[in-house]
A tleap script that builds the chain and sets N, CA, C and O, in Angstrom:
source leaprc.protein.ff14SB
mol = sequence {
  NMET THR ARG PHE LEU ILE GLN VAL ALA LEU
  THR LEU ALA VAL LEU ALA PHE ALA TRP SER
  ARG GLY GLY LYS PRO GLU LYS TYR VAL ALA
  THR VAL TYR PHE VAL VAL VAL PHE ALA GLY
  ILE ALA ARG TRP LEU ALA THR GLY THR TRP
  SER GLN ASP GLY TYR GLY SER LEU GLN THR
  PHE ARG PHE LEU ILE ASP VAL CYS ALA LEU
  VAL ALA VAL THR ALA VAL ALA LEU SER SER
  ASP ARG TRP TRP THR LEU TRP VAL SER SER
  ALA GLN THR ILE ALA VAL VAL SER HIE LEU
  LEU ARG ALA ALA HIE ALA PRO LEU GLU PRO
  LEU VAL TYR ALA ILE MET GLU ARG TRP PRO
  VAL TRP LEU ALA LEU ILE ILE THR GLY ILE
  GLY THR MET ALA HIE SER ARG ARG MET GLU
  ARG THR THR CTHR
}
set mol.1.N position { 78.192 85.399 115.191 }
set mol.1.CA position { 79.472 85.377 115.874 }
set mol.1.C position { 79.945 83.941 116.112 }
set mol.1.O position { 81.144 83.665 116.090 }
set mol.2.N position { 78.999 83.035 116.337 }
set mol.2.CA position { 79.359 81.636 116.563 }
set mol.2.C position { 80.044 81.056 115.336 }
set mol.2.O position { 81.039 80.341 115.457 }
set mol.3.N position { 79.515 81.362 114.153 }
set mol.3.CA position { 80.098 80.862 112.910 }
set mol.3.C position { 81.534 81.377 112.756 }
set mol.3.O position { 82.421 80.643 112.321 }
set mol.4.N position { 81.745 82.628 113.112 }
set mol.4.CA position { 83.085 83.203 113.015 }
set mol.4.C position { 84.050 82.527 113.990 }
set mol.4.O position { 85.192 82.242 113.630 }
set mol.5.N position { 83.603 82.270 115.213 }
set mol.5.CA position { 84.458 81.605 116.196 }
set mol.5.C position { 84.804 80.181 115.752 }
set mol.5.O position { 85.912 79.701 115.990 }
set mol.6.N position { 83.848 79.517 115.107 }
set mol.6.CA position { 84.120 78.178 114.565 }
set mol.6.C position { 85.167 78.287 113.453 }
set mol.6.O position { 86.058 77.442 113.359 }
set mol.7.N position { 85.066 79.320 112.613 }
set mol.7.CA position { 86.034 79.506 111.538 }
set mol.7.C position { 87.433 79.771 112.110 }
set mol.7.O position { 88.420 79.246 111.595 }
set mol.8.N position { 87.520 80.570 113.155 }
set mol.8.CA position { 88.812 80.834 113.787 }
set mol.8.C position { 89.389 79.540 114.363 }
set mol.8.O position { 90.576 79.258 114.203 }
set mol.9.N position { 88.541 78.757 115.035 }
set mol.9.CA position { 88.997 77.489 115.606 }
set mol.9.C position { 89.457 76.533 114.508 }
set mol.9.O position { 90.489 75.877 114.650 }
set mol.10.N position { 88.696 76.451 113.414 }
set mol.10.CA position { 89.085 75.592 112.289 }
set mol.10.C position { 90.401 76.060 111.682 }
set mol.10.O position { 91.263 75.243 111.359 }
set mol.11.N position { 90.558 77.358 111.527 }
set mol.11.CA position { 91.789 77.917 110.984 }
set mol.11.C position { 92.984 77.549 111.857 }
set mol.11.O position { 94.019 77.113 111.352 }
set mol.12.N position { 92.836 77.724 113.158 }
set mol.12.CA position { 93.934 77.392 114.075 }
set mol.12.C position { 94.232 75.897 114.084 }
set mol.12.O position { 95.394 75.495 114.149 }
set mol.13.N position { 93.187 75.070 114.017 }
set mol.13.CA position { 93.385 73.617 114.000 }
set mol.13.C position { 94.119 73.179 112.735 }
set mol.13.O position { 95.051 72.378 112.804 }
set mol.14.N position { 93.701 73.704 111.579 }
set mol.14.CA position { 94.351 73.350 110.318 }
set mol.14.C position { 95.788 73.869 110.314 }
set mol.14.O position { 96.695 73.176 109.854 }
set mol.15.N position { 96.000 75.074 110.818 }
set mol.15.CA position { 97.349 75.632 110.879 }
set mol.15.C position { 98.256 74.761 111.746 }
set mol.15.O position { 99.369 74.423 111.343 }
set mol.16.N position { 97.780 74.401 112.929 }
set mol.16.CA position { 98.580 73.559 113.829 }
set mol.16.C position { 98.852 72.189 113.210 }
set mol.16.O position { 99.966 71.674 113.298 }
set mol.17.N position { 97.826 71.599 112.582 }
set mol.17.CA position { 97.977 70.285 111.952 }
set mol.17.C position { 98.972 70.361 110.798 }
set mol.17.O position { 99.844 69.501 110.671 }
set mol.18.N position { 98.844 71.387 109.956 }
set mol.18.CA position { 99.732 71.531 108.804 }
set mol.18.C position { 101.171 71.765 109.262 }
set mol.18.O position { 102.102 71.207 108.681 }
set mol.19.N position { 101.359 72.569 110.281 }
set mol.19.CA position { 102.715 72.853 110.742 }
set mol.19.C position { 103.326 71.678 111.497 }
set mol.19.O position { 104.549 71.566 111.573 }
set mol.20.N position { 102.506 70.811 112.049 }
set mol.20.CA position { 103.060 69.667 112.777 }
set mol.20.C position { 103.244 68.432 111.888 }
set mol.20.O position { 104.169 67.650 112.107 }
set mol.21.N position { 102.380 68.250 110.894 }
set mol.21.CA position { 102.410 67.015 110.096 }
set mol.21.C position { 102.550 67.233 108.595 }
set mol.21.O position { 102.705 66.269 107.846 }
set mol.22.N position { 102.499 68.469 108.150 }
set mol.22.CA position { 102.503 68.731 106.715 }
set mol.22.C position { 103.880 69.029 106.153 }
set mol.22.O position { 104.848 69.238 106.885 }
set mol.23.N position { 103.934 69.042 104.837 }
set mol.23.CA position { 105.138 69.459 104.128 }
set mol.23.C position { 105.061 70.954 103.843 }
set mol.23.O position { 104.201 71.653 104.378 }
set mol.24.N position { 105.954 71.431 103.008 }
set mol.24.CA position { 105.975 72.867 102.697 }
set mol.24.C position { 104.660 73.372 102.102 }
set mol.24.O position { 104.165 74.405 102.553 }
set mol.25.N position { 104.065 72.691 101.106 }
set mol.25.CA position { 102.804 73.214 100.556 }
set mol.25.C position { 101.698 73.325 101.613 }
set mol.25.O position { 100.951 74.304 101.628 }
set mol.26.N position { 101.595 72.340 102.480 }
set mol.26.CA position { 100.561 72.368 103.520 }
set mol.26.C position { 100.802 73.542 104.473 }
set mol.26.O position { 99.866 74.245 104.855 }
set mol.27.N position { 102.040 73.738 104.844 }
set mol.27.CA position { 102.379 74.839 105.758 }
set mol.27.C position { 102.112 76.193 105.112 }
set mol.27.O position { 101.553 77.089 105.743 }
set mol.28.N position { 102.516 76.338 103.848 }
set mol.28.CA position { 102.319 77.611 103.159 }
set mol.28.C position { 100.839 77.960 103.023 }
set mol.28.O position { 100.428 79.079 103.331 }
set mol.29.N position { 100.043 76.999 102.561 }
set mol.29.CA position { 98.618 77.281 102.332 }
set mol.29.C position { 97.901 77.527 103.662 }
set mol.29.O position { 97.074 78.434 103.755 }
set mol.30.N position { 98.202 76.745 104.674 }
set mol.30.CA position { 97.578 76.968 105.992 }
set mol.30.C position { 97.940 78.345 106.524 }
set mol.30.O position { 97.101 79.018 107.123 }
set mol.31.N position { 99.171 78.769 106.312 }
set mol.31.CA position { 99.595 80.097 106.766 }
set mol.31.C position { 98.879 81.195 105.990 }
set mol.31.O position { 98.509 82.219 106.566 }
set mol.32.N position { 98.680 80.994 104.694 }
set mol.32.CA position { 97.941 81.980 103.890 }
set mol.32.C position { 96.541 82.176 104.477 }
set mol.32.O position { 96.095 83.311 104.643 }
set mol.33.N position { 95.852 81.089 104.788 }
set mol.33.CA position { 94.491 81.228 105.298 }
set mol.33.C position { 94.451 81.731 106.738 }
set mol.33.O position { 93.471 82.348 107.155 }
set mol.34.N position { 95.503 81.473 107.487 }
set mol.34.CA position { 95.629 82.084 108.804 }
set mol.34.C position { 95.694 83.609 108.652 }
set mol.34.O position { 95.025 84.342 109.380 }
set mol.35.N position { 96.502 84.073 107.705 }
set mol.35.CA position { 96.624 85.513 107.454 }
set mol.35.C position { 95.298 86.090 106.959 }
set mol.35.O position { 94.914 87.185 107.368 }
set mol.36.N position { 94.594 85.365 106.081 }
set mol.36.CA position { 93.305 85.840 105.565 }
set mol.36.C position { 92.310 86.059 106.707 }
set mol.36.O position { 91.695 87.120 106.806 }
set mol.37.N position { 92.159 85.054 107.563 }
set mol.37.CA position { 91.189 85.154 108.655 }
set mol.37.C position { 91.598 86.220 109.661 }
set mol.37.O position { 90.765 87.003 110.119 }
set mol.38.N position { 92.859 86.248 109.997 }
set mol.38.CA position { 93.283 87.191 111.017 }
set mol.38.C position { 93.493 88.611 110.489 }
set mol.38.O position { 93.575 89.550 111.281 }
set mol.39.N position { 93.582 88.785 109.175 }
set mol.39.CA position { 93.564 90.135 108.604 }
set mol.39.C position { 92.190 90.762 108.829 }
set mol.39.O position { 92.079 91.959 109.093 }
set mol.40.N position { 91.146 89.938 108.720 }
set mol.40.CA position { 89.792 90.429 109.027 }
set mol.40.C position { 89.655 90.848 110.478 }
set mol.40.O position { 89.011 91.853 110.781 }
set mol.41.N position { 90.252 90.088 111.366 }
set mol.41.CA position { 90.219 90.451 112.788 }
set mol.41.C position { 90.988 91.741 113.021 }
set mol.41.O position { 90.542 92.608 113.773 }
set mol.42.N position { 92.149 91.871 112.375 }
set mol.42.CA position { 92.951 93.092 112.527 }
set mol.42.C position { 92.184 94.306 112.015 }
set mol.42.O position { 92.222 95.376 112.623 }
set mol.43.N position { 91.489 94.134 110.893 }
set mol.43.CA position { 90.681 95.242 110.359 }
set mol.43.C position { 89.583 95.621 111.335 }
set mol.43.O position { 89.329 96.803 111.564 }
set mol.44.N position { 88.936 94.624 111.906 }
set mol.44.CA position { 87.877 94.886 112.879 }
set mol.44.C position { 88.432 95.623 114.100 }
set mol.44.O position { 87.810 96.563 114.594 }
set mol.45.N position { 89.582 95.204 114.578 }
set mol.45.CA position { 90.189 95.875 115.725 }
set mol.45.C position { 90.565 97.316 115.397 }
set mol.45.O position { 90.468 98.197 116.252 }
set mol.46.N position { 90.994 97.554 114.158 }
set mol.46.CA position { 91.413 98.896 113.750 }
set mol.46.C position { 90.238 99.824 113.461 }
set mol.46.O position { 90.297 101.015 113.767 }
set mol.47.N position { 89.159 99.277 112.867 }
set mol.47.CA position { 88.053 100.136 112.438 }
set mol.47.C position { 86.792 99.989 113.274 }
set mol.47.O position { 85.948 100.885 113.295 }
set mol.48.N position { 86.664 98.862 113.962 }
set mol.48.CA position { 85.458 98.617 114.751 }
set mol.48.C position { 84.303 98.047 113.956 }
set mol.48.O position { 83.211 97.870 114.494 }
set mol.49.N position { 84.530 97.752 112.657 }
set mol.49.CA position { 83.475 97.160 111.841 }
set mol.49.C position { 84.023 95.944 111.096 }
set mol.49.O position { 85.212 95.878 110.782 }
set mol.50.N position { 83.132 94.978 110.816 }
set mol.50.CA position { 83.532 93.769 110.094 }
set mol.50.C position { 83.570 93.986 108.596 }
set mol.50.O position { 84.410 93.410 107.904 }
set mol.51.N position { 82.675 94.805 108.095 }
set mol.51.CA position { 82.644 95.023 106.655 }
set mol.51.C position { 82.234 96.461 106.395 }
set mol.51.O position { 81.732 97.152 107.282 }
set mol.52.N position { 82.453 96.889 105.187 }
set mol.52.CA position { 82.086 98.244 104.824 }
set mol.52.C position { 80.687 98.239 104.201 }
set mol.52.O position { 80.510 97.766 103.079 }
set mol.53.N position { 79.728 98.747 104.904 }
set mol.53.CA position { 78.357 98.906 104.394 }
set mol.53.C position { 77.703 97.606 103.942 }
set mol.53.O position { 76.922 97.614 102.990 }
set mol.54.N position { 77.999 96.508 104.592 }
set mol.54.CA position { 77.367 95.248 104.230 }
set mol.54.C position { 77.807 94.764 102.862 }
set mol.54.O position { 78.802 95.235 102.310 }
set mol.55.N position { 77.060 93.827 102.329 }
set mol.55.CA position { 77.423 93.231 101.046 }
set mol.55.C position { 76.675 93.857 99.878 }
set mol.55.O position { 76.621 93.272 98.797 }
set mol.56.N position { 76.101 95.028 100.077 }
set mol.56.CA position { 75.450 95.732 98.985 }
set mol.56.C position { 76.453 96.427 98.081 }
set mol.56.O position { 76.123 96.815 96.960 }
set mol.57.N position { 77.693 96.585 98.574 }
set mol.57.CA position { 78.739 97.219 97.776 }
set mol.57.C position { 80.005 96.366 97.841 }
set mol.57.O position { 80.093 95.422 98.626 }
set mol.58.N position { 80.967 96.709 97.017 }
set mol.58.CA position { 82.220 95.971 96.961 }
set mol.58.C position { 82.945 96.046 98.302 }
set mol.58.O position { 83.087 97.121 98.884 }
set mol.59.N position { 83.396 94.902 98.777 }
set mol.59.CA position { 84.197 94.818 100.001 }
set mol.59.C position { 85.669 94.975 99.604 }
set mol.59.O position { 86.365 93.984 99.385 }
set mol.60.N position { 86.132 96.209 99.513 }
set mol.60.CA position { 87.461 96.505 98.971 }
set mol.60.C position { 88.577 95.809 99.747 }
set mol.60.O position { 89.460 95.201 99.143 }
set mol.61.N position { 88.547 95.890 101.071 }
set mol.61.CA position { 89.595 95.273 101.881 }
set mol.61.C position { 89.635 93.768 101.655 }
set mol.61.O position { 90.703 93.191 101.448 }
set mol.62.N position { 88.474 93.141 101.696 }
set mol.62.CA position { 88.417 91.690 101.497 }
set mol.62.C position { 88.819 91.310 100.076 }
set mol.62.O position { 89.429 90.262 99.858 }
set mol.63.N position { 88.480 92.156 99.116 }
set mol.63.CA position { 88.891 91.915 97.741 }
set mol.63.C position { 90.415 91.874 97.636 }
set mol.63.O position { 90.973 90.968 97.017 }
set mol.64.N position { 91.078 92.845 98.235 }
set mol.64.CA position { 92.544 92.883 98.197 }
set mol.64.C position { 93.145 91.665 98.902 }
set mol.64.O position { 94.102 91.072 98.404 }
set mol.65.N position { 92.595 91.297 100.040 }
set mol.65.CA position { 93.080 90.120 100.769 }
set mol.65.C position { 92.866 88.856 99.932 }
set mol.65.O position { 93.755 88.010 99.836 }
set mol.66.N position { 91.686 88.736 99.330 }
set mol.66.CA position { 91.389 87.548 98.527 }
set mol.66.C position { 92.280 87.451 97.290 }
set mol.66.O position { 92.682 86.352 96.906 }
set mol.67.N position { 92.590 88.576 96.666 }
set mol.67.CA position { 93.488 88.556 95.505 }
set mol.67.C position { 94.889 88.113 95.951 }
set mol.67.O position { 95.520 87.292 95.286 }
set mol.68.N position { 95.368 88.650 97.064 }
set mol.68.CA position { 96.687 88.235 97.579 }
set mol.68.C position { 96.695 86.739 97.903 }
set mol.68.O position { 97.663 86.038 97.606 }
set mol.69.N position { 95.615 86.260 98.512 }
set mol.69.CA position { 95.520 84.829 98.833 }
set mol.69.C position { 95.502 83.991 97.561 }
set mol.69.O position { 96.137 82.938 97.506 }
set mol.70.N position { 94.780 84.447 96.535 }
set mol.70.CA position { 94.738 83.715 95.264 }
set mol.70.C position { 96.128 83.627 94.638 }
set mol.70.O position { 96.529 82.563 94.166 }
set mol.71.N position { 96.853 84.721 94.631 }
set mol.71.CA position { 98.208 84.719 94.071 }
set mol.71.C position { 99.088 83.747 94.857 }
set mol.71.O position { 99.845 82.977 94.265 }
set mol.72.N position { 98.993 83.781 96.175 }
set mol.72.CA position { 99.833 82.925 97.021 }
set mol.72.C position { 99.508 81.443 96.843 }
set mol.72.O position { 100.415 80.632 96.655 }
set mol.73.N position { 98.221 81.080 96.900 }
set mol.73.CA position { 97.888 79.653 96.793 }
set mol.73.C position { 98.093 79.135 95.373 }
set mol.73.O position { 98.400 77.958 95.184 }
set mol.74.N position { 97.929 79.993 94.381 }
set mol.74.CA position { 98.193 79.568 93.010 }
set mol.74.C position { 99.693 79.338 92.809 }
set mol.74.O position { 100.085 78.402 92.113 }
set mol.75.N position { 100.527 80.177 93.408 }
set mol.75.CA position { 101.981 79.968 93.338 }
set mol.75.C position { 102.357 78.636 93.984 }
set mol.75.O position { 103.195 77.902 93.459 }
set mol.76.N position { 101.740 78.326 95.120 }
set mol.76.CA position { 102.000 77.034 95.768 }
set mol.76.C position { 101.516 75.896 94.871 }
set mol.76.O position { 102.216 74.898 94.702 }
set mol.77.N position { 100.328 76.044 94.301 }
set mol.77.CA position { 99.770 74.985 93.443 }
set mol.77.C position { 100.652 74.722 92.228 }
set mol.77.O position { 100.834 73.571 91.829 }
set mol.78.N position { 101.194 75.772 91.645 }
set mol.78.CA position { 102.015 75.609 90.448 }
set mol.78.C position { 103.418 75.096 90.750 }
set mol.78.O position { 104.098 74.581 89.862 }
set mol.79.N position { 103.849 75.234 91.992 }
set mol.79.CA position { 105.207 74.805 92.330 }
set mol.79.C position { 105.265 73.522 93.158 }
set mol.79.O position { 106.352 73.068 93.517 }
set mol.80.N position { 104.112 72.939 93.461 }
set mol.80.CA position { 104.121 71.718 94.274 }
set mol.80.C position { 103.513 70.556 93.498 }
set mol.80.O position { 102.912 70.733 92.438 }
set mol.81.N position { 103.687 69.382 94.051 }
set mol.81.CA position { 103.147 68.185 93.407 }
set mol.81.C position { 101.956 67.633 94.182 }
set mol.81.O position { 101.828 66.420 94.350 }
set mol.82.N position { 101.094 68.517 94.649 }
set mol.82.CA position { 99.932 68.121 95.429 }
set mol.82.C position { 98.662 68.408 94.627 }
set mol.82.O position { 98.509 69.494 94.068 }
set mol.83.N position { 97.758 67.436 94.574 }
set mol.83.CA position { 96.494 67.599 93.857 }
set mol.83.C position { 95.599 68.632 94.524 }
set mol.83.O position { 94.922 69.399 93.840 }
set mol.84.N position { 95.588 68.659 95.829 }
set mol.84.CA position { 94.637 69.485 96.576 }
set mol.84.C position { 94.914 70.977 96.456 }
set mol.84.O position { 94.001 71.783 96.632 }
set mol.85.N position { 96.152 71.364 96.158 }
set mol.85.CA position { 96.457 72.795 96.052 }
set mol.85.C position { 95.718 73.441 94.877 }
set mol.85.O position { 95.359 74.617 94.932 }
set mol.86.N position { 95.498 72.667 93.822 }
set mol.86.CA position { 94.724 73.190 92.691 }
set mol.86.C position { 93.272 73.417 93.095 }
set mol.86.O position { 92.642 74.373 92.643 }
set mol.87.N position { 92.741 72.545 93.943 }
set mol.87.CA position { 91.370 72.708 94.418 }
set mol.87.C position { 91.253 73.958 95.291 }
set mol.87.O position { 90.277 74.703 95.196 }
set mol.88.N position { 92.245 74.175 96.132 }
set mol.88.CA position { 92.236 75.376 96.985 }
set mol.88.C position { 92.312 76.627 96.114 }
set mol.88.O position { 91.601 77.601 96.359 }
set mol.89.N position { 93.155 76.601 95.118 }
set mol.89.CA position { 93.263 77.732 94.201 }
set mol.89.C position { 91.941 77.983 93.480 }
set mol.89.O position { 91.550 79.131 93.271 }
set mol.90.N position { 91.268 76.924 93.107 }
set mol.90.CA position { 89.960 77.058 92.451 }
set mol.90.C position { 88.927 77.661 93.393 }
set mol.90.O position { 88.139 78.514 92.987 }
set mol.91.N position { 88.928 77.225 94.642 }
set mol.91.CA position { 87.993 77.786 95.621 }
set mol.91.C position { 88.278 79.268 95.832 }
set mol.91.O position { 87.352 80.073 95.921 }
set mol.92.N position { 89.541 79.627 95.909 }
set mol.92.CA position { 89.895 81.034 96.108 }
set mol.92.C position { 89.512 81.872 94.899 }
set mol.92.O position { 89.182 83.050 95.036 }
set mol.93.N position { 89.553 81.273 93.722 }
set mol.93.CA position { 89.134 81.976 92.512 }
set mol.93.C position { 87.659 82.367 92.600 }
set mol.93.O position { 87.277 83.442 92.138 }
set mol.94.N position { 86.839 81.514 93.184 }
set mol.94.CA position { 85.417 81.838 93.364 }
set mol.94.C position { 85.262 83.093 94.217 }
set mol.94.O position { 84.439 83.954 93.907 }
set mol.95.N position { 86.044 83.203 95.285 }
set mol.95.CA position { 85.970 84.386 96.144 }
set mol.95.C position { 86.348 85.645 95.367 }
set mol.95.O position { 85.684 86.675 95.488 }
set mol.96.N position { 87.404 85.564 94.576 }
set mol.96.CA position { 87.834 86.733 93.803 }
set mol.96.C position { 86.795 87.090 92.739 }
set mol.96.O position { 86.520 88.267 92.510 }
set mol.97.N position { 86.225 86.086 92.098 }
set mol.97.CA position { 85.196 86.346 91.082 }
set mol.97.C position { 83.977 87.025 91.709 }
set mol.97.O position { 83.347 87.869 91.071 }
set mol.98.N position { 83.640 86.670 92.942 }
set mol.98.CA position { 82.495 87.322 93.596 }
set mol.98.C position { 82.730 88.825 93.709 }
set mol.98.O position { 81.814 89.619 93.497 }
set mol.99.N position { 83.957 89.212 94.043 }
set mol.99.CA position { 84.280 90.640 94.138 }
set mol.99.C position { 84.249 91.307 92.764 }
set mol.99.O position { 83.779 92.437 92.623 }
set mol.100.N position { 84.750 90.603 91.762 }
set mol.100.CA position { 84.743 91.166 90.411 }
set mol.100.C position { 83.312 91.362 89.908 }
set mol.100.O position { 83.012 92.359 89.250 }
set mol.101.N position { 82.431 90.408 90.221 }
set mol.101.CA position { 81.023 90.562 89.844 }
set mol.101.C position { 80.394 91.769 90.534 }
set mol.101.O position { 79.645 92.523 89.914 }
set mol.102.N position { 80.698 91.949 91.818 }
set mol.102.CA position { 80.158 93.092 92.549 }
set mol.102.C position { 80.729 94.385 91.981 }
set mol.102.O position { 79.997 95.364 91.835 }
set mol.103.N position { 82.014 94.409 91.659 }
set mol.103.CA position { 82.638 95.613 91.092 }
set mol.103.C position { 82.058 95.955 89.725 }
set mol.103.O position { 81.977 97.127 89.359 }
set mol.104.N position { 81.653 94.930 88.967 }
set mol.104.CA position { 81.063 95.141 87.644 }
set mol.104.C position { 79.573 95.460 87.729 }
set mol.104.O position { 78.904 95.612 86.707 }
set mol.105.N position { 79.065 95.560 88.944 }
set mol.105.CA position { 77.647 95.855 89.179 }
set mol.105.C position { 76.723 94.811 88.552 }
set mol.105.O position { 75.638 95.134 88.068 }
set mol.106.N position { 77.169 93.564 88.571 }
set mol.106.CA position { 76.322 92.467 88.102 }
set mol.106.C position { 75.138 92.322 89.065 }
set mol.106.O position { 75.258 92.649 90.245 }
set mol.107.N position { 74.003 91.837 88.568 }
set mol.107.CA position { 72.847 91.673 89.451 }
set mol.107.C position { 73.087 90.517 90.432 }
set mol.107.O position { 72.665 89.384 90.199 }
set mol.108.N position { 73.767 90.833 91.517 }
set mol.108.CA position { 74.180 89.843 92.499 }
set mol.108.C position { 73.607 90.250 93.856 }
set mol.108.O position { 73.966 91.290 94.409 }
set mol.109.N position { 72.722 89.423 94.375 }
set mol.109.CA position { 72.128 89.716 95.675 }
set mol.109.C position { 73.212 89.765 96.751 }
set mol.109.O position { 74.187 89.017 96.671 }
set mol.110.N position { 73.060 90.628 97.751 }
set mol.110.CA position { 74.059 90.708 98.824 }
set mol.110.C position { 74.329 89.363 99.509 }
set mol.110.O position { 75.475 89.072 99.852 }
set mol.111.N position { 73.300 88.546 99.714 }
set mol.111.CA position { 73.503 87.241 100.340 }
set mol.111.C position { 74.344 86.332 99.449 }
set mol.111.O position { 75.206 85.606 99.945 }
set mol.112.N position { 74.104 86.364 98.145 }
set mol.112.CA position { 74.879 85.548 97.208 }
set mol.112.C position { 76.339 86.014 97.208 }
set mol.112.O position { 77.258 85.195 97.204 }
set mol.113.N position { 76.542 87.330 97.213 }
set mol.113.CA position { 77.900 87.878 97.272 }
set mol.113.C position { 78.598 87.423 98.553 }
set mol.113.O position { 79.759 87.014 98.511 }
set mol.114.N position { 77.919 87.488 99.663 }
set mol.114.CA position { 78.502 87.074 100.946 }
set mol.114.C position { 78.882 85.594 100.930 }
set mol.114.O position { 79.960 85.218 101.389 }
set mol.115.N position { 77.996 84.767 100.404 }
set mol.115.CA position { 78.283 83.323 100.346 }
set mol.115.C position { 79.452 83.045 99.413 }
set mol.115.O position { 80.349 82.275 99.756 }
set mol.116.N position { 79.451 83.664 98.238 }
set mol.116.CA position { 80.538 83.448 97.280 }
set mol.116.C position { 81.871 83.951 97.805 }
set mol.116.O position { 82.922 83.438 97.423 }
set mol.117.N position { 81.836 84.951 98.679 }
set mol.117.CA position { 83.072 85.527 99.195 }
set mol.117.C position { 83.581 84.776 100.420 }
set mol.117.O position { 84.791 84.651 100.608 }
set mol.118.N position { 82.684 84.282 101.244 }
set mol.118.CA position { 83.112 83.670 102.510 }
set mol.118.C position { 83.263 82.158 102.482 }
set mol.118.O position { 84.207 81.629 103.069 }
set mol.119.N position { 82.367 81.453 101.820 }
set mol.119.CA position { 82.409 79.990 101.858 }
set mol.119.C position { 83.652 79.378 101.222 }
set mol.119.O position { 84.083 78.321 101.682 }
set mol.120.N position { 84.251 79.969 100.204 }
set mol.120.CA position { 85.482 79.381 99.679 }
set mol.120.C position { 86.605 79.277 100.716 }
set mol.120.O position { 87.437 78.373 100.627 }
set mol.121.N position { 86.642 80.178 101.689 }
set mol.121.CA position { 87.656 80.082 102.740 }
set mol.121.C position { 87.413 78.835 103.583 }
set mol.121.O position { 88.351 78.117 103.929 }
set mol.122.N position { 86.143 78.581 103.911 }
set mol.122.CA position { 85.816 77.353 104.652 }
set mol.122.C position { 86.237 76.130 103.846 }
set mol.122.O position { 86.861 75.209 104.373 }
set mol.123.N position { 85.893 76.134 102.578 }
set mol.123.CA position { 86.227 75.020 101.700 }
set mol.123.C position { 87.742 74.842 101.606 }
set mol.123.O position { 88.237 73.717 101.672 }
set mol.124.N position { 88.469 75.930 101.454 }
set mol.124.CA position { 89.927 75.864 101.356 }
set mol.124.C position { 90.543 75.307 102.640 }
set mol.124.O position { 91.498 74.532 102.580 }
set mol.125.N position { 90.010 75.690 103.788 }
set mol.125.CA position { 90.523 75.169 105.056 }
set mol.125.C position { 90.291 73.664 105.172 }
set mol.125.O position { 91.174 72.924 105.606 }
set mol.126.N position { 89.116 73.225 104.786 }
set mol.126.CA position { 88.803 71.791 104.844 }
set mol.126.C position { 89.701 71.013 103.873 }
set mol.126.O position { 90.243 69.966 104.226 }
set mol.127.N position { 89.852 71.527 102.660 }
set mol.127.CA position { 90.701 70.860 101.671 }
set mol.127.C position { 92.156 70.832 102.152 }
set mol.127.O position { 92.846 69.830 101.964 }
set mol.128.N position { 92.618 71.902 102.760 }
set mol.128.CA position { 93.988 71.940 103.284 }
set mol.128.C position { 94.166 70.904 104.389 }
set mol.128.O position { 95.202 70.242 104.461 }
set mol.129.N position { 93.167 70.762 105.243 }
set mol.129.CA position { 93.224 69.724 106.282 }
set mol.129.C position { 93.279 68.330 105.682 }
set mol.129.O position { 94.049 67.486 106.140 }
set mol.130.N position { 92.471 68.083 104.662 }
set mol.130.CA position { 92.469 66.778 103.994 }
set mol.130.C position { 93.809 66.546 103.294 }
set mol.130.O position { 94.357 65.445 103.347 }
set mol.131.N position { 94.330 67.578 102.643 }
set mol.131.CA position { 95.630 67.465 101.981 }
set mol.131.C position { 96.750 67.193 102.980 }
set mol.131.O position { 97.670 66.427 102.692 }
set mol.132.N position { 96.675 67.810 104.135 }
set mol.132.CA position { 97.677 67.567 105.176 }
set mol.132.C position { 97.574 66.135 105.682 }
set mol.132.O position { 98.590 65.480 105.915 }
set mol.133.N position { 96.352 65.653 105.850 }
set mol.133.CA position { 96.150 64.274 106.288 }
set mol.133.C position { 96.714 63.295 105.256 }
set mol.133.O position { 97.361 62.313 105.617 }
set mol.134.N position { 96.469 63.563 103.985 }
set mol.134.CA position { 96.989 62.694 102.927 }
set mol.134.C position { 98.517 62.690 102.932 }
set mol.134.O position { 99.138 61.636 102.794 }
set mol.135.N position { 99.115 63.852 103.090 }
set mol.135.CA position { 100.577 63.940 103.142 }
set mol.135.C position { 101.126 63.189 104.355 }
set mol.135.O position { 102.113 62.462 104.247 }
set mol.136.N position { 100.491 63.365 105.487 }
set mol.136.CA position { 100.922 62.693 106.728 }
set mol.136.C position { 100.862 61.173 106.573 }
set mol.136.O position { 101.789 60.470 106.978 }
set mol.137.N position { 99.792 60.673 105.998 }
set mol.137.CA position { 99.661 59.228 105.786 }
set mol.137.C position { 100.691 58.710 104.792 }
set mol.137.O position { 101.246 57.624 104.962 }
set mol.138.N position { 100.935 59.492 103.767 }
set mol.138.CA position { 101.940 59.106 102.776 }
set mol.138.C position { 103.318 59.022 103.430 }
set mol.138.O position { 104.079 58.097 103.147 }
set mol.139.N position { 103.640 59.960 104.285 }
set mol.139.CA position { 104.930 59.953 104.971 }
set mol.139.C position { 105.035 58.782 105.942 }
set mol.139.O position { 106.105 58.191 106.087 }
set mol.140.N position { 103.931 58.443 106.609 }
set mol.140.CA position { 103.935 57.302 107.524 }
set mol.140.C position { 104.182 55.996 106.761 }
set mol.140.O position { 104.909 55.124 107.237 }
set mol.141.N position { 103.576 55.866 105.577 }
set mol.141.CA position { 103.759 54.659 104.776 }
set mol.141.C position { 105.195 54.522 104.276 }
set mol.141.O position { 105.716 53.409 104.191 }
set mol.142.N position { 105.833 55.631 103.948 }
set mol.142.CA position { 107.191 55.550 103.419 }
set mol.142.C position { 108.236 55.322 104.505 }
set mol.142.O position { 109.338 54.861 104.207 }
set mol.143.N position { 107.910 55.636 105.760 }
set mol.143.CA position { 108.867 55.435 106.832 }
set mol.143.C position { 108.756 54.050 107.473 }
set mol.143.O position { 109.646 53.645 108.220 }
set mol.144.N position { 107.682 53.326 107.191 }
set mol.144.CA position { 107.533 51.984 107.764 }
set mol.144.C position { 107.887 50.909 106.799 }
set mol.144.O position { 107.811 49.728 107.136 }
savepdb mol mol.pdb
quit
């Protein structure tokens, strides 16, 4: 639970930072990951469980959320002039591939599936924060 609370705090911090100091790509990507994290909370509130039967089977809800996030961040990456958006899209691709491997019944241990599905969100949040910082510094240099 501590790890999850840290993820929520990181998500909120990146969202606030992106909305206060970022441009459109930073705001869009931070909002996508806000929706990803809080969709999990909404599911938990609605069903009372975090996942369906652990990571031994396909996490259908998370798969759908991850595919939507991949489409959204890839659209931002293709329409913006930011290097970091491609990295976020790549990280999100790892999450989607983890679900595809599980759906294909590849020999994937539940722990490996969990790591491949969850850690890209952490990575994407960190990259979005770094991208927002880079944008903020660039804007400060151009205004002085």
